[in-house]
TIROKOL-345756 format. One record per residue (C-alpha): x, z, y. Coordinates in steps of 0.001 Angstrom, whole numbers, plus 500000, padded with zeros to 6 digits. Last residue first. Example, Ala and Ser with C-alpha at 12.3 -4.5 7.8 and 13.67 -1.06 7.14 Angstrom:
! TIROKOL-345756
+--------+--------+--------+
!      X !      Z !      Y !
+--------+--------+--------+
! 513670 ! 507140 ! 498940 !
! 512300 ! 507800 ! 495500 !
+--------+--------+--------+
//
This chain:
! TIROKOL-345756
+--------+--------+--------+
!      X !      Z !      Y !
+--------+--------+--------+
! 488523 ! 501848 ! 517833 !
! 487609 ! 498311 ! 516941 !
! 487780 ! 498665 ! 512803 !
! 485395 ! 501624 ! 512666 !
! 486568 ! 505338 ! 511927 !
! 486519 ! 507041 ! 508838 !
! 490594 ! 505480 ! 507931 !
! 491558 ! 507814 ! 510690 !
! 491349 ! 510676 ! 508819 !
! 492779 ! 509668 ! 505603 !
! 495692 ! 507796 ! 507022 !
! 496700 ! 510331 ! 509684 !
! 496577 ! 512882 ! 505847 !
! 498993 ! 510231 ! 504124 !
! 501182 ! 510055 ! 507468 !
! 501859 ! 513483 ! 507410 !
! 500858 ! 516585 ! 510276 !
! 501807 ! 519317 ! 511832 !
! 501610 ! 519199 ! 515872 !
! 497705 ! 517018 ! 514523 !
! 495729 ! 519501 ! 515943 !
! 494547 ! 521106 ! 513153 !
! 497203 ! 520855 ! 511137 !
! 499308 ! 522761 ! 513668 !
! 497086 ! 525930 ! 512914 !
! 497330 ! 525075 ! 509296 !
! 501137 ! 525457 ! 509565 !
! 501549 ! 528671 ! 511981 !
! 499475 ! 530841 ! 509906 !
! 501904 ! 529378 ! 506455 !
! 504630 ! 530861 ! 509142 !
! 502996 ! 534196 ! 509786 !
! 502785 ! 535030 ! 505797 !
! 506832 ! 534009 ! 505084 !
! 507229 ! 535749 ! 507864 !
! 506145 ! 539060 ! 506526 !
! 507908 ! 538573 ! 503364 !
! 511417 ! 537726 ! 505656 !
! 509991 ! 540939 ! 507962 !
! 509843 ! 543566 ! 505260 !
! 506817 ! 545171 ! 504157 !
! 505133 ! 548213 ! 506599 !
! 501714 ! 548223 ! 504620 !
! 499778 ! 548429 ! 507641 !
! 501771 ! 545151 ! 508719 !
! 501651 ! 543105 ! 505508 !
! 497794 ! 544126 ! 505045 !
! 497376 ! 542552 ! 508558 !
! 499574 ! 539725 ! 507447 !
! 497401 ! 538995 ! 504439 !
! 494538 ! 538671 ! 506509 !
! 496113 ! 536765 ! 508703 !
! 496651 ! 534082 ! 506341 !
! 493144 ! 534236 ! 504913 !
! 492216 ! 533886 ! 508451 !
! 494613 ! 530475 ! 508364 !
! 493421 ! 529338 ! 505770 !
! 489726 ! 529574 ! 506176 !
! 489995 ! 527602 ! 510075 !
! 492747 ! 525393 ! 508126 !
! 489328 ! 524402 ! 505243 !
! 486590 ! 524706 ! 508560 !
! 488663 ! 521784 ! 510506 !
! 488310 ! 519391 ! 507487 !
! 485306 ! 520245 ! 507271 !
! 484337 ! 519138 ! 510980 !
! 481788 ! 520557 ! 513182 !
! 483303 ! 523861 ! 514429 !
! 481271 ! 524862 ! 517638 !
! 482409 ! 525983 ! 520680 !
! 480785 ! 528685 ! 522809 !
! 479094 ! 527670 ! 525623 !
! 475664 ! 529025 ! 524017 !
! 472324 ! 526586 ! 523914 !
! 473640 ! 525558 ! 520783 !
! 473416 ! 528693 ! 519816 !
! 470029 ! 529518 ! 519881 !
! 470107 ! 526555 ! 517282 !
! 470433 ! 528374 ! 514326 !
! 468002 ! 526141 ! 511722 !
! 465509 ! 528904 ! 511322 !
! 465572 ! 528916 ! 514805 !
! 464516 ! 525062 ! 515028 !
! 462703 ! 525904 ! 512596 !
! 460656 ! 528365 ! 514466 !
! 459914 ! 526618 ! 517619 !
! 459501 ! 523460 ! 515449 !
! 456235 ! 525557 ! 513962 !
! 455160 ! 527054 ! 517042 !
! 455310 ! 523691 ! 518545 !
! 452525 ! 522826 ! 516053 !
! 450458 ! 525964 ! 517149 !
! 447350 ! 523637 ! 517193 !
! 447412 ! 519886 ! 516221 !
! 443509 ! 519528 ! 515442 !
! 444574 ! 518350 ! 512292 !
! 447856 ! 520242 ! 511613 !
! 445863 ! 524050 ! 512434 !
! 448177 ! 526999 ! 512504 !
! 449189 ! 529759 ! 511841 !
! 452756 ! 531209 ! 511691 !
! 454515 ! 533493 ! 508956 !
! 458809 ! 534065 ! 509442 !
! 457949 ! 537560 ! 507648 !
! 454401 ! 537773 ! 506226 !
! 451554 ! 539147 ! 508037 !
! 451421 ! 536281 ! 510538 !
! 452088 ! 535658 ! 514193 !
! 449420 ! 534742 ! 516312 !
! 449800 ! 531664 ! 518216 !
! 446841 ! 529146 ! 516606 !
! 444639 ! 532039 ! 517437 !
! 441910 ! 531879 ! 514700 !
! 439224 ! 530006 ! 514682 !
! 441109 ! 526640 ! 514052 !
! 443160 ! 527830 ! 511306 !
! 442994 ! 525519 ! 509008 !
! 446707 ! 525661 ! 507953 !
! 448619 ! 529307 ! 507555 !
! 451972 ! 528457 ! 507158 !
! 455247 ! 530811 ! 505229 !
! 458682 ! 529748 ! 506277 !
! 461507 ! 530170 ! 503958 !
! 465420 ! 530598 ! 504230 !
! 466157 ! 532609 ! 500916 !
! 465457 ! 530334 ! 498695 !
! 465882 ! 530946 ! 494840 !
! 463280 ! 534406 ! 494098 !
! 461687 ! 533003 ! 497867 !
! 459659 ! 531202 ! 496111 !
! 458180 ! 533448 ! 493723 !
! 457841 ! 535959 ! 496330 !
! 456164 ! 533578 ! 498642 !
! 453557 ! 533046 ! 495813 !
! 452718 ! 536725 ! 495422 !
! 452168 ! 537180 ! 499489 !
! 449494 ! 534381 ! 499581 !
! 447935 ! 535798 ! 496719 !
! 447231 ! 538998 ! 498843 !
! 446898 ! 537394 ! 502193 !
! 444013 ! 535282 ! 500819 !
! 444303 ! 531809 ! 499378 !
! 441170 ! 528659 ! 500028 !
! 440065 ! 529087 ! 503584 !
! 443898 ! 529834 ! 505151 !
! 444992 ! 526224 ! 503433 !
! 448549 ! 527675 ! 503009 !
! 451863 ! 525543 ! 503598 !
! 454923 ! 526706 ! 502795 !
! 457770 ! 525794 ! 504351 !
! 461380 ! 525815 ! 502563 !
! 463868 ! 525490 ! 504813 !
! 468192 ! 524428 ! 503746 !
! 466203 ! 522076 ! 501090 !
! 467761 ! 521956 ! 497191 !
! 465480 ! 524535 ! 495594 !
! 462217 ! 522829 ! 497266 !
! 463364 ! 519014 ! 496332 !
! 463814 ! 520231 ! 492540 !
! 460237 ! 522246 ! 492828 !
! 458489 ! 518639 ! 494621 !
! 460394 ! 516399 ! 491656 !
! 458928 ! 518263 ! 488692 !
! 455450 ! 518020 ! 491131 !
! 455914 ! 514431 ! 491289 !
! 456682 ! 514068 ! 487229 !
! 453274 ! 515499 ! 486839 !
! 451314 ! 513537 ! 489208 !
! 452347 ! 510163 ! 487013 !
! 451917 ! 512509 ! 484313 !
! 448094 ! 512884 ! 484733 !
! 445678 ! 515611 ! 486271 !
! 448508 ! 518394 ! 486947 !
! 447216 ! 521603 ! 485455 !
! 448862 ! 524878 ! 487238 !
! 449421 ! 523710 ! 491109 !
! 452059 ! 522169 ! 493117 !
! 450899 ! 519546 ! 495582 !
! 453621 ! 516151 ! 495086 !
! 456443 ! 517082 ! 498272 !
! 456568 ! 516271 ! 502284 !
! 460265 ! 516306 ! 502915 !
! 461136 ! 516564 ! 506117 !
! 464695 ! 515718 ! 506713 !
! 465334 ! 517549 ! 510673 !
! 467696 ! 516151 ! 513200 !
! 469158 ! 519337 ! 515639 !
! 468909 ! 517978 ! 519208 !
! 465807 ! 520191 ! 520685 !
! 463776 ! 518792 ! 517787 !
! 464577 ! 515379 ! 516069 !
! 462384 ! 514151 ! 513696 !
! 463439 ! 512647 ! 509835 !
! 460902 ! 511368 ! 507327 !
! 461026 ! 512252 ! 503561 !
! 457689 ! 511461 ! 500966 !
! 457912 ! 512932 ! 497306 !
! 456092 ! 511814 ! 495159 !
! 452075 ! 511766 ! 493915 !
! 450911 ! 512776 ! 497063 !
! 446984 ! 512498 ! 496794 !
! 447164 ! 515350 ! 494309 !
! 443666 ! 516690 ! 496109 !
! 441555 ! 513839 ! 497546 !
! 440093 ! 515378 ! 501401 !
! 442568 ! 512177 ! 502304 !
! 445738 ! 512129 ! 504476 !
! 448539 ! 509306 ! 503104 !
! 452069 ! 509958 ! 504823 !
! 453533 ! 507942 ! 507722 !
! 450469 ! 508378 ! 510645 !
! 452747 ! 508711 ! 513301 !
! 453304 ! 511820 ! 515861 !
! 456543 ! 512983 ! 513434 !
! 455117 ! 516885 ! 513531 !
! 451606 ! 515585 ! 512856 !
! 452531 ! 513057 ! 510537 !
! 454185 ! 515672 ! 508371 !
! 451832 ! 518334 ! 508955 !
! 448855 ! 515991 ! 507367 !
! 450845 ! 515388 ! 504643 !
! 450796 ! 519473 ! 503987 !
! 447494 ! 519658 ! 504482 !
! 446364 ! 522192 ! 502119 !
! 444705 ! 518736 ! 500091 !
! 447245 ! 520242 ! 496518 !
! 449103 ! 523640 ! 496524 !
! 451961 ! 524059 ! 498629 !
! 455461 ! 522836 ! 499462 !
! 456974 ! 521204 ! 503215 !
! 461030 ! 520895 ! 501743 !
! 462814 ! 521282 ! 505199 !
! 466329 ! 519547 ! 505543 !
! 469108 ! 520399 ! 507426 !
! 471004 ! 517287 ! 509533 !
! 474437 ! 516065 ! 508802 !
! 476172 ! 516794 ! 511711 !
! 474318 ! 520096 ! 513935 !
! 473959 ! 521366 ! 510822 !
! 477469 ! 521404 ! 509323 !
! 478251 ! 522877 ! 512605 !
! 475846 ! 525692 ! 512360 !
! 478100 ! 526478 ! 509435 !
! 480667 ! 525893 ! 511015 !
! 480281 ! 528407 ! 513534 !
! 481594 ! 530844 ! 510990 !
! 485086 ! 529307 ! 510879 !
! 485133 ! 529357 ! 514406 !
! 484000 ! 533312 ! 515158 !
! 486481 ! 533953 ! 512135 !
! 489051 ! 532326 ! 513967 !
! 488706 ! 534303 ! 517250 !
! 488257 ! 537935 ! 515372 !
! 491431 ! 537214 ! 513570 !
! 493337 ! 536089 ! 516901 !
! 492128 ! 539849 ! 518077 !
! 493169 ! 541730 ! 514842 !
! 496677 ! 539710 ! 514342 !
! 497205 ! 540811 ! 518297 !
! 496503 ! 544284 ! 518088 !
! 498546 ! 544761 ! 514633 !
! 501257 ! 542961 ! 516593 !
! 500986 ! 545098 ! 519282 !
! 501097 ! 547855 ! 516827 !
! 504201 ! 545979 ! 515020 !
! 506430 ! 546149 ! 518618 !
! 509167 ! 542889 ! 517022 !
! 512559 ! 543657 ! 518491 !
! 512903 ! 546064 ! 515219 !
! 516785 ! 547227 ! 514546 !
! 518629 ! 547840 ! 511339 !
! 521714 ! 546242 ! 512049 !
! 522537 ! 544482 ! 509114 !
! 519189 ! 542787 ! 509394 !
! 520266 ! 541101 ! 513013 !
! 518939 ! 537691 ! 511923 !
! 515696 ! 538818 ! 510371 !
! 515024 ! 540741 ! 513641 !
! 515217 ! 537356 ! 515420 !
! 512802 ! 536126 ! 512957 !
! 510541 ! 538604 ! 513789 !
! 510794 ! 537495 ! 517097 !
! 510165 ! 534494 ! 516754 !
! 507349 ! 535259 ! 514934 !
! 505981 ! 537097 ! 517708 !
! 506285 ! 534394 ! 520268 !
! 505089 ! 531804 ! 517871 !
! 501666 ! 533897 ! 517047 !
! 500840 ! 533931 ! 521216 !
! 501641 ! 530272 ! 521172 !
! 499742 ! 529418 ! 518184 !
! 496658 ! 531357 ! 519729 !
! 496741 ! 529561 ! 522788 !
! 497272 ! 525769 ! 520753 !
! 494258 ! 526510 ! 519186 !
! 492075 ! 527682 ! 522124 !
! 493011 ! 524728 ! 523783 !
! 492474 ! 522327 ! 521032 !
! 489046 ! 523763 ! 520996 !
! 488027 ! 523005 ! 524484 !
! 490534 ! 519661 ! 524565 !
! 487878 ! 517385 ! 526645 !
! 487135 ! 515681 ! 523234 !
! 486444 ! 518856 ! 521781 !
! 483463 ! 519365 ! 524307 !
! 482572 ! 515804 ! 523945 !
! 481961 ! 515817 ! 519863 !
! 479752 ! 518678 ! 519997 !
! 477506 ! 518137 ! 523296 !
! 476736 ! 514737 ! 521692 !
! 475954 ! 516170 ! 518265 !
! 474016 ! 517914 ! 519641 !
! 472161 ! 515475 ! 521584 !
! 471374 ! 513535 ! 518606 !
! 472736 ! 510649 ! 516534 !
! 476285 ! 510945 ! 517185 !
! 479023 ! 508785 ! 515110 !
! 480547 ! 507405 ! 518060 !
! 480397 ! 510969 ! 519527 !
! 481918 ! 511655 ! 516044 !
! 484503 ! 509435 ! 516055 !
! 486384 ! 510056 ! 519250 !
! 485936 ! 514142 ! 518193 !
! 488496 ! 513151 ! 515889 !
! 491370 ! 511661 ! 518412 !
! 490409 ! 514925 ! 520702 !
! 491100 ! 517138 ! 517701 !
! 494605 ! 515311 ! 516398 !
! 495996 ! 515311 ! 520185 !
! 495519 ! 513437 ! 522487 !
! 497458 ! 510391 ! 524451 !
! 500550 ! 511724 ! 522424 !
! 501699 ! 508487 ! 521661 !
! 500186 ! 508767 ! 517894 !
! 497806 ! 509504 ! 518220 !
! 496415 ! 506982 ! 520729 !
! 498311 ! 504880 ! 518246 !
! 495567 ! 506688 ! 515760 !
! 493026 ! 506044 ! 518178 !
! 493764 ! 502382 ! 517883 !
! 494009 ! 502227 ! 514264 !
! 490837 ! 503720 ! 513284 !
! 490291 ! 500628 ! 511246 !
! 492903 ! 498559 ! 510802 !
! 493642 ! 496385 ! 513465 !
! 494060 ! 492420 ! 512758 !
! 497262 ! 491457 ! 513426 !
! 498122 ! 489013 ! 516147 !
! 500778 ! 486411 ! 516262 !
! 499663 ! 483221 ! 516937 !
! 497093 ! 482701 ! 514461 !
! 495791 ! 486732 ! 514415 !
! 495081 ! 485472 ! 518413 !
! 493289 ! 482254 ! 517922 !
! 491355 ! 483961 ! 514347 !
! 490215 ! 486717 ! 517432 !
! 488550 ! 483925 ! 519023 !
! 486940 ! 482059 ! 517165 !
! 485524 ! 485331 ! 515806 !
! 484071 ! 486435 ! 519051 !
! 482642 ! 482521 ! 519508 !
! 480928 ! 482617 ! 516285 !
! 479130 ! 486066 ! 516075 !
! 478424 ! 485189 ! 519980 !
! 478093 ! 488116 ! 522223 !
! 479819 ! 485874 ! 525005 !
! 483593 ! 486793 ! 525836 !
! 484740 ! 490719 ! 527308 !
! 487991 ! 490260 ! 526497 !
! 489822 ! 493847 ! 526342 !
! 493974 ! 493614 ! 526702 !
! 495791 ! 497609 ! 526391 !
! 499644 ! 497279 ! 526731 !
! 500176 ! 500828 ! 525018 !
! 499291 ! 504101 ! 525823 !
! 496550 ! 503606 ! 523157 !
! 493969 ! 504149 ! 526111 !
! 496168 ! 503178 ! 529034 !
! 497652 ! 504344 ! 531513 !
! 501232 ! 504166 ! 529373 !
! 501125 ! 501637 ! 529346 !
! 499166 ! 498621 ! 531104 !
! 495449 ! 498245 ! 531082 !
! 494032 ! 494807 ! 532224 !
! 490229 ! 493955 ! 531268 !
! 489983 ! 490071 ! 530937 !
! 486119 ! 488529 ! 531459 !
! 485988 ! 485480 ! 529312 !
! 484378 ! 481321 ! 529909 !
! 485037 ! 480790 ! 526274 !
! 486071 ! 479372 ! 523691 !
! 487915 ! 476180 ! 525265 !
! 489491 ! 473455 ! 523277 !
! 492616 ! 471669 ! 524830 !
! 494991 ! 473474 ! 522700 !
! 493564 ! 476979 ! 522119 !
! 491670 ! 477814 ! 525525 !
! 489945 ! 480504 ! 526994 !
! 488473 ! 480093 ! 530435 !
! 488432 ! 482608 ! 533411 !
! 487615 ! 485915 ! 535083 !
! 490230 ! 488615 ! 535732 !
! 489470 ! 492021 ! 536030 !
! 491774 ! 494999 ! 536654 !
! 493026 ! 498738 ! 535773 !
! 496958 ! 497757 ! 535250 !
! 498296 ! 495554 ! 537690 !
! 498338 ! 491426 ! 537626 !
! 502411 ! 489570 ! 537459 !
! 501657 ! 490250 ! 533656 !
! 499080 ! 487864 ! 533738 !
! 500178 ! 485411 ! 535357 !
! 497065 ! 483548 ! 536409 !
! 494054 ! 480908 ! 535165 !
! 496294 ! 479411 ! 532334 !
! 494801 ! 481756 ! 529006 !
! 495146 ! 481117 ! 526164 !
! 499067 ! 481286 ! 525434 !
! 498429 ! 484325 ! 528180 !
! 496837 ! 486504 ! 525700 !
! 499730 ! 486690 ! 523548 !
! 502262 ! 487493 ! 526479 !
! 499998 ! 490124 ! 527902 !
! 499619 ! 491479 ! 524110 !
! 503262 ! 491796 ! 523435 !
! 503751 ! 495353 ! 523661 !
! 500967 ! 496447 ! 521748 !
! 497091 ! 496910 ! 521454 !
! 494562 ! 494073 ! 521867 !
! 490190 ! 494333 ! 521699 !
! 487730 ! 491722 ! 521491 !
! 484523 ! 492412 ! 523292 !
! 480514 ! 491092 ! 522677 !
! 478743 ! 490296 ! 525960 !
! 475237 ! 489093 ! 525748 !
! 474483 ! 490255 ! 521955 !
! 473912 ! 488890 ! 518051 !
! 475622 ! 490508 ! 515392 !
! 478216 ! 493129 ! 514674 !
! 478618 ! 496449 ! 516272 !
! 481413 ! 495754 ! 519472 !
! 485575 ! 496403 ! 519483 !
! 485699 ! 492963 ! 517179 !
! 489703 ! 493316 ! 516662 !
! 493281 ! 492972 ! 518201 !
! 497080 ! 494596 ! 516879 !
! 500120 ! 493942 ! 518071 !
! 502707 ! 495080 ! 515625 !
! 505454 ! 498041 ! 516601 !
! 503455 ! 500598 ! 514558 !
! 504429 ! 498419 ! 511540 !
! 505977 ! 501382 ! 509583 !
! 503068 ! 503663 ! 510450 !
! 500969 ! 502535 ! 509120 !
! 501893 ! 502007 ! 505260 !
! 501161 ! 499027 ! 503794 !
! 499944 ! 499830 ! 499901 !
+--------+--------+--------+
//
């Protein structure tokens, strides 16, 4: 496999806009020969003599053939996204025209960029650290306000700044420990153990807060599944349609109408909820197809992040509901109980059980209360704070290693273990702190991280 770093000096090119027909398409070129390469097709002016951060209109020609009338955006090293000379060609959005231009560039010396290679070059040229580079990919993939905000916070360097400060504090003490090892025969102590213990305690708290935020970060990035369960004809499909404000599920007065699970997605205050309308669960199914639907409902319920148990207040008493809730609670800790068809009760009146609401799905009463409760159960209130939220699984794994290392350092300090063993735990902690921001990394890890980006970024 060809190494990314071995051909770092190549001039690369790629289409940066999504596939399909549009008003404008953008081809991005980066590398030391970008200006010389594009100059071969652009005769209107000398590009190298033009200042950076300027736009230039003219025709691109491959020999005598006019490829398109374009706008060139010039960015000169080091003041560019990658830190290299960059030209972005804005052409008409025909996929054929874009491909013609790209083919001409490749034929004359450019190489097709790999996925994420522009951003990888930005990282290698120290235009951004690894957390910011990954945040670029997260921002491109964001599909809610919450995921957008989390990515922007990381792009602005909030996460990296915190980690860098923690790492610097540990490095200072680590250097003192190393100094003690150099003078081990003198039996001197340069590092104040009590101050170090206080520092480790403070850093451990910050690391654990970041690590624990991943539960919400995972919700922000991947959404949360909600299985809507209950007896046939309790109003599950009506509730689904009301939440979606559309008629997606078949609604009728015939029990057992929903024979299989139906999944839809709704955005509540920046979090994506995957709503799963399941087949009604009853003791005796009417046919084999309904039986299969009920079994799938139970599977979905066991895998769901939240189970919404819906019942008809006219058909079930509180005692019976409590028994069902107890049964479901054996395998689901996140349970929302909703009494439906409660037109004659106050829709927002809290029920007797935990997370218990009354609504009328048909009359659209109490629906906002259901949405607010789902948001709360997903931990959404934390989105309204300014605290950093970890959304990246790689960061979470590294933070877990850091937390474990800090725990070992803390134990070593209490046991007054020698500096050489203490240094081992400290170096491990510093390694994982540096691995998050890219201060410590390797080529294989970079290949994996940037391979998940789109080609033109």
